[in-house]
N, C-alpha and C positions, 0 to 999 in steps of 0.2 A: 676211745680214739674217735676223733672226728673230722669231717672234711678232707682236706688234702692228705694228712697224716692216715687217715683210713683208706684212702686211695692208694698211697704209696705201699702200706702194708699189704694190700689186696694185690696188687701188682707183682710183688715180690713172691707172695705165696702161690700166685697162679703160675708165674714163671718156672718155680720150683717145682710144682706139680705136673706141668705139662712137659717141660724139657728134661726135668731130671726122674720121672715116675719109672721109666723103663730100666734105667741102670739101678736105681735104688731098689726095684723089686728084684733084681739079679742078686745084690749084694747083701740084702737084710733079710733076718729071719722074722716071721711073723710075731713071735715074742719079743723082739728087740725095737717094734714100733711102739713108743710112747703114747699112751692112751690121752695125755693131757694134749701133746702135741696135734695129734689127731683131731681132738674135739675144737682145738682153735682154728685149725684148717678148715674144717666143716663149717664152723660158724662164720668164717670169712666169706668162704664161698656161697652160703646161703644167702648172707647178706648182699652179696654182689647181685644173686639171682633174683632175690625178692625185692630189690630197691632199683634196679635198672627201670627207668622209666622212659616214655616219649617225653623229650623235651622240648618245649616250644618257647614259652615266654622267658625262660631262663638263659635261652642261647644267648652267648657273649657276642654280639654281632661286630665288635670292633677289634676283635683279637684274633690273628691268623692262625691257621691250625697248619703246622708243618707237614710238607709231603710225606716226610719220612715216618710220621706216624700213621698216616692213611696207609702207606705200603706195609708197615709192620703188622697193623690190625688184618689186612687183607691176607698176609701171609698165615696168619691164624685162622682165619676164617676158613680158608681152603683145606683146613684139616678136619672139616665137618662131613658128615656122611653124604656119600652122593651114590645114587642108584646105578646098579651095574657098573661102578667106578667108571661112570661117564666123565665125571669132571668137566661137565660143559658149563660152568659158571664164567662169568664176565662182570666186572667190575667198571663203570664208566664214571669217572670222578670229573666234576664240573667246577671249575675256579672263573673261566672266563666272565667278566660281568654281562657282557651283551647275550651270552648263552643262558646264564642265569636269570636274565630278565624275561627272555623269551620263554623259559621254562616256568618261571613264576606266573605269566599271563595265562599260560596253558593250566597251571595249577588252579588258579583263581577262576577261569573258566569252568574246569570240573568241580569245584567248590561250590561255584553258584548253581550248576546243575543238581549237584548232590543236596542242597539246600533245600530243593523243592520237593524232595522225596518225604513221605510220611515215616514217622518215628514210632516205634513201638512203644506202648505205655507200660510203665513198671508202677508198682505200689508204693505209697507214701513213704514205707519204712525200707524199700529196697536201695541199697547203697549207689545203683545207677542211677536213680531218680536225684539223689542229692549229689552225684558229682557231674550232673549235667551242665548245669549252669558255668562251673568251674571249667569244664572240657570245652564249652563253647567260647569262653573269653580267651582261652589259651589258643583256641583254633584261629579265632579271630586275629590274634597277634601275630601267629604264622603266616595267616592269610596275606596280612597287610607288610609283613617283612620278610618274607621268604626270598627276595632278589639280594637282600643284604647278608643272609647268611653265607660265612666263608667258604663253605665248600656243600656241594650237592652230590651224593653219590647215587647212582642207580645200579641194583643188583639184579643181573640179568642171567638168563639159561637159554643155551641153544636149542631151537625147534620151537614149533609153534602146536598147541594141543587143544585149542578151543573146539575143534571137530573131532576129537579122539573119543574113544571109551573113557569111562570115569577113573578106572585104574591106571590109565596112561596119564591123566591129569594128574592124578595123586603122586604117581611117581615122579613127574617132572617136577611139580612144585616141592615135594619131599626131597628132591636132590638141590633145591636152591634155597628154601627158605632156614632151614638149619645154619646155612653159611652166612645168611643176614643177619640171623640173630647173634651167631658168634661173632661176627663183625661189631654189632652193637655194644656186647659183652665187653669185647676187648678194647672198645673205645672208652667205656665208661671205666674200666679199670686204670686206664691212663687219664682220669679228669676230662673226659671229652664226652659232650652228649650228642645225642641223635633222636630225630624223631621219625618213627616209623610211619610213612605215608604212602597213599596209594591214589590220592585225588587226581595227580597228574596223569595217571593211566587211563582216565577216561577219554584222554586223547593222544593214547599212545602212539598213534602212526606220526602225528604231528611232533610229539617229544622226539622221536627216533629220526625223523627228518632234520630237527634240529642238531642232533648229535652225531649223525650220519651212521646210525645203527641200522644193520642190514635187516631185510624183511623176515629172515628165518631166526631172530633173535626174539625172547620174550622178556619183557620189561615186569620184573615182579614187585619191585619196591623200590621207593625213591626215598633216600635219608639225607634230610639237612643235619649237617654237620658242625658243630661249634663248642669250643670250650664252654661250660656252663657256670653261672653266676649263683652264688649263695654257698650254703652248707650241703651236706649230705642229704640223700632221698631217704624217704620213708616207706616201707611196704604200704601197697594201696589196701582200700577196703575192697574185698571181694565177696561174691557169694559163697556161703559155705562148702568147700570144696567135696566133703562127705554127701551133701545133697545130690552132686553131678557126678558121684562115682558108683559105678554099678557093678555087682559081683556076679559073673556067669550069666545073669538073666537083666535085660534091662529094666530098670524100677527096683531091683533087689538091692538092699544097703546093708552094711554091717551095723 
């Protein structure tokens, strides 16, 4: 399966797994689970997890995204883990052209500042070196067209943590970033792309002022959201996970 057919299948599979898992587990015996079906389900889920990419150049700037889709994926996102069951997440959905333009200007201002920072150097054979030029082109496209993206979504969490101990910061971001990732995955399962961005947050206070966000709210990520153009995505070339997996002691590998 390719393209939209694969996405439709993913959507159906995820819906069955999420909505029906509890009742299924209560009514089926372990021996009744068909291994063939389980393998297909795992393959579809693994495909979704390994091919959900940050989308920039392939965002369809001309096709509106139905508000109902945004609401559906937010309902899914808030099933993510949340520390102490605080459920302090907030999603600010921006479709107003003037506000999108103001945010895009702040994003560009932040991107210009970020562009002047030094970059780490990698070896010639490192996949990050080979991918850098393409990522730069993709980023430049979003820089130019951000205000044209149909929807901008800010994922936020209650509280301010920059002056708190590290464990408090880890708990706070650990209570919102899983929801942001679930939001992105649920969009992808419906044929909608998103880009995980933080450059606008260099000017977080100004962004908050544009959107009327209270001072006690932390902006964690901004996602430009649109249907994407083209066929399905492929897994990215990554550094070998085994080299970054440590067993019992740092630097000890299997």
